[in-house]
N, C-alpha and C positions, 0 to 999 in steps of 0.2 A: 333562754337557750344558752347552752354551754359551748365554749369554743374548743376547737381542736387542740390549741395550745394548752388550755387548762386540763383537758383530758390526758394529754401526753405527759404533762408534768405530774399529774396524779398517778398515771400508770408507771412512770419511771421510779416512783417512790416505793413500789411494791412488786413489780415485775421486772426481771433483768432486761435492761434496755428499753423497757416500756412495751415490749411486744412478745408474742408467743411464737414467733418465727422470724429469724433475723432480717430478711429482706424487707419486711414491713416497716422497719425502723427508719427508712429513708437515709441510712448512713451513706449509701453510695451516691445519692443525688443531693443530699443536704435538705434541710427544712423539716417541716412537721408533717407526720403522716395524717391522713384524713381518717377520722373515726366514723365508720359507716353505721347508719341507723336502719336503712332499708334498701331494697333493690326491687326493680320491676323491669322486665324486658332487658334492654341494653343499658339501662341506667342504674346508678346508685346515688343515694343522697347522704351527705355527711351530717355531723351533729350541728353544724351551723345552718343547715337547710339548703346547702348548695347541691345542685345536680351535676353529675358527671356522666359522660358516655364512658362506659367501662370496658376496657380491653384486657383486664386481668381475668375476669370471670372465675374467681376463686382458684386461679392458676390452672384453668383448663376444664374443670368438671362441668361448668354451666354452658354446655353446648346449645341448650334451648333458651338461654337467657335466665334472668333472675325470676324466681317465684312463678315458674311455669305452672299453669292451673292443674294439669294432669299430674305433675310430680307432687305438688303441694297436697292435692286431694288424696293421692296414694299414701303419703306420709301421715296425714291426719287420720285416715282410716286404720292404718297399721298401728299408730300410737294409741288409738282408742281401745285396741284389743290387748295392748301390752307392749312395753318398751323393749324388753329383753327376757329371754327364758333360760338361756344356757342349755337348751335342749334342741334337737333337730326340728325343723319346720318344713312343710312342703314347698314353701316359697324358695328355700335354699336350693332345692332340687330344680325348681323351675328356672331360676336365674343361671344355675350351672348348665342346664340344657341349652338355654338361650345363648350363652357366651360360647359354648363349644360348637354350636351350630353356625355362629357368625365367624368364628376363628377356627377353621378346620384343623390347624396344627395342634390344637388343644384337645386331646382325646380324654383327658381327665383334668379336673380343676380343683384347687383348694382355695377357699376364701380367707382373707385376713382383713385387718382394719386399716392398714396403711401401706403405701408403696414401699416404705423402708422395710417393713416387716416382710413383705412379699419378696423383695429383692434379696434380703438377707437369707431367707429360706431357700431361694433358688440357688444361691451359692453353696449353702450347706448340702442341698440335694445333689448338685452336680458333683461335689466332692465325695459324697456318700455313694453315688452311683458309679463313679469312675475309679474310686480308690486313689485319687491323685490330689495334689495340693495346690498347684499353681492356678491362679486366676488372672486372666488378661482383661484389663479395662483400658479406656482411652481418655487422654487428657481433654478436659472440658466436659466429659459426660458425668452426670451426677446420678447415683443410684440409691439415694437415701443416706442416712447418717449412721449406718452400721460401721463398727470400727474398721473392718477389713476393706471397706469401700471408701473410707475417707482418706484417700491416697493421692499424692501428686507424683509427677514423674521423677525418676531418679536422675543422677548426674550424667548419665550417658545412655546410649542406645542399649536396649535389652537389660537395663539394670532394674532391680526390684524397686518398687515405689517407697516413698517416705510418707509418714503420717502428715496429713494436712490440717490436723486439729490437735491441740494440746489434749492430754488425757488419753491418747491412743498410743500404746506401747509399740516400739519398733518391731517387736517380735510378732505383733498382730498383723503387720503389713508385709512381713518378709516374703510371703508367698503371693503377693499381688504385684503384677507387672503392668506398668502403665506405658502405653504406646501412643503415637500420634494418630488422631482421628483422620480417616480418609487416606492413610498411607498403607497401601497393600503390600509394598515391599518390606516394611518393618514387620508386618504380620508373618510373611514368609520366612524372614530371618529368625523370628522368635520361635516358630514351629520347627525350623531346621535345627535349632540349638536345644530346644526344651520340649519338643512335641510329646514325648512319652510321659512327661510330668504335668502336662496342661489339663486341668480338669474342665475348665470352661473359658469361653470368651463371652464377656457381657458387653452389650453395646446398645446405645439408643440409635435405632436405624434412622430416625430423624431426631437429631439432637435439639433439645429445647432449653438446656441449662447453661449454654454459652451463647445465648440467643439462638436463633433458628439456623441450623447448619444441617442440611440433608446429607445422608450418607451417599457417597458415590456408588453407583451400581457395581463397578468393578471391585471396589473395596468390600462390599457386602458379599458379592459372589465368591471372592477369594476366601473370605472368612468361612463361608459355608463349606467350600471345598476342602479347606484345611482341617476343619473340625471333623468332617466326615472321614477324611483320610487317616487322621491320627486318633480317632475314637474320643474326641473331646466333645463337650456339650456346648452347643451354641444357644446362648440366652439372649433373647431380644427384650430389652426393657422398653415396653410400650406403655408405661404409665402415662406419659403425655400423648404419644402419637396414637395409641390404641383408641379406636372409634373417634379420633379427632381428624386424622388425615384421610380416612376412608372407613367404610363400614367394617372391613376386615383388617384394619390397621395398616401400618406401613408395610408389613410383610406381604399383604395382598397387592400393594402398588408395585413392589419390587419383584414379586414372584419368587420369593425366597422363604423356605420353610425352616423356622428355628426348631430346636429340640424342646426348648422351654420358653414360655412367654410370661412376662410380668405385666399385669394390667392394674389400673387404678383410675382415679379421677372420674372420667365419664361414666364408668360402670356403677358409680354411686350417685350420680346426678346431683352432687353437692353434699352428700352424706359420706361418712368415712367407710369406704369399701375399697379393697384391693384384692388381687388374686394372682396366683401363679398356676400355670397349666402347661401341659405338653404331652409328649409321648406316653402312652400307658405304661410301658416297661420302666420308664424313668419315674413317673409319678407314683407308682406303686411301691417305691422305696420309702415313701413317707409313712410315718406312724399313723394309724395302728397296724398297717400292713407290713411296713418295713422298719428299718432301724434308724431312719432319719427323723429326729423328733421335731415336731412343731405343734403349737397349740395356741389358742386365743380365746379368752372369756367372751369377748363380744364379736367374734368372727361370725359373719352371717346373721347378725342381729336383724329382727324382722322389719324395723323401721328403715334401716339403710337398704336392705334388700328391696323393699317396696319402692323406694326412690329410684334404685337402679333399674328395676323392671319397667317402671313407667318411662324412664328415659330411653331405655333400649327399644321400647315399643314405638316411641316417637321417631327415633333416628333411623329405624328400619323401614320407614315408609318410603315408597318409590319417589325418587327424585330429590330426596333430602340432601344427599352429599353433593350432587351436581349443583344444586342451588347454593349450598354453603361455600363450595370452592369458587363458584362464580362471584359471589359477594366479596369473598376475601381477595381473590385475584384482582377484581376491579378496584378494590380499596388500595392495594399495594401499587397497582399500575398508576393510579391517580396521585398517590403519594410521591412516586418517582417523578411524575411529570411536574408536580408542584416544586419539588426540590431542584429539578433541572432548570426550570424556568427562573428560579431565584439564584441559580449559580451556587447552591449550597452543597457541599460534599456529603449528601445523605442518600441512602437507597433503602429499598424495601423488597422483601421477597416472601413468598408464601407456599405452603403445601397444605392442601385441603383447608381446614379451618384454623391452621396455625400460621403465624406470620412473624417476621423479624424486621425491625427497623435499625439501621446501622449508620453511625456517623463516619462513613467512609464512602468512597466512590462506587465500589462494587461489593456484592455480597461475599462474605468470607466462606472459605471451604475448610478451614481448620481452626483450632484453638489459637494458634499463633497469629493468624490473620484477624481473628476476632479481637485479640489484644492490641492490634494496631489501630483500632478505631479511636476516634477523637472523643475521649470520655468527657472532657469539659464541655465540648460542643453538644454532646448528647444531653448532658445535665441541663444546659441552658434551654434546649428544646423541650425537655421534659417539663420544666417549670412554666414555660410559656404556654404549653398545652394544658397543664393542670390549672393555671390561672384562667384559661379560656373555657374550662369545663370539660376537658378530656383527660381521662386517667389511664395512662400507660403504666406498665410495670416500672417501679422505681429503681431501675438498674439497666445499664447498657448491655447486660449479659443475660437477659431473660427474654424468652419468646412471648408473643402476645397471642390473644385468642379472639376470634370473631364468633358470634353465636348466630343462630337462625333468627334471633330477635333483632339483630342489627339491620334495621330497615333503611330505606333511602334517606329518611330524615336524619337518622343517627350518623350515617356515613357522610352525608353532605355537610352536616354540622362539623364533623371531624376534619374534613378536607378544607373547609373555610378557615377553621382555626389553624390548620397546618400551613396553609398558604400565607396567612398573616404572620405566623411564627417564623417561617423561612424568610419572609421579608424583613422582619426585625433582626434576624441573625445576619442577614446581608448588610444591613445598616451598621450593626455592631462591628462587623469585620472591617467595614470601610472607615470606621472611626479610629481604628488602631493605628 
């Protein structure tokens, strides 16, 4: 049996940082990442044979848990017929019809292979449709690693953003404006000054990339009203929240209709699938009908589509989301009770099947409040839980995910570990 340390050393000798996506490297929390060999239901097992209750869930897609029989069977059947054709299939039509029926704001849909690709295309589409350049996004929201979206806030209100990654030219981000999440007044000020030049506002209606921060209803309503008034495109990035917080996504919870929606994660059931969709008059600006170019060799490939269709069939069953929200809500309520009993400044919150745990007394409502969390405290908690057999996201700034496979045994195991961890944190604080 090979150790995680050995595998990580080997990986670092050939893969930058030893991982193929940065957060997996444990740089935020320290230590050695766990190398996973299999998953089943709410659990994963690492290379050393240790079992963990998994609250990463492939960063959201595994709403049914690991290796769900219906999804695995669908993938096996599709793979036996061929992995990819580069030509149309009937299954692509079927999943498009299913998605548009579940998310009524999506009158037309185009499939891609990643959320980054879909978000990048949504921005290009909004600019092509409106003939404008400025994009508004919000501090703490992540929309993939396309150059124009790797942006941090400028030095003052209503300034254009600055690149948040080396290798991104300033010229690429000069038309991206970064505002504060949940600040409706900043939105109004931005539109007052630049309304005629704003092509789109892109937002996570339930943010999951600065941990879990739901959009305030007034904030999202203001956004919709301003986009309508000024002829700008409202883009909801529901790569995380789509089919995670409700069957119709966050837009169905808030009762707000975006012009374009970006989806990913759950619609692939663990396979690489994403999509953008929206109003017919906007979507028909995409090639081959319009002048906005987008293409993808593996877009809509039959194996990924099969996994997506099987997942969508399961989650559309009556009572699925009520049960998932109840499990997640009970989990976070019990976490709060355990932290409070131990006198540890920790809290938890949830929306549907998404949750956040925070090293602070109350859930944050903005990026600035997220950054006020006690990161060293979170890191200690993370490692205590990992040692006990519970795997949360290795970062204080990532949301967590509960699946329908997280039964009472998995939740009870997690709460017992958390109660013990909070007790140890209390002792450590007393020793200082």
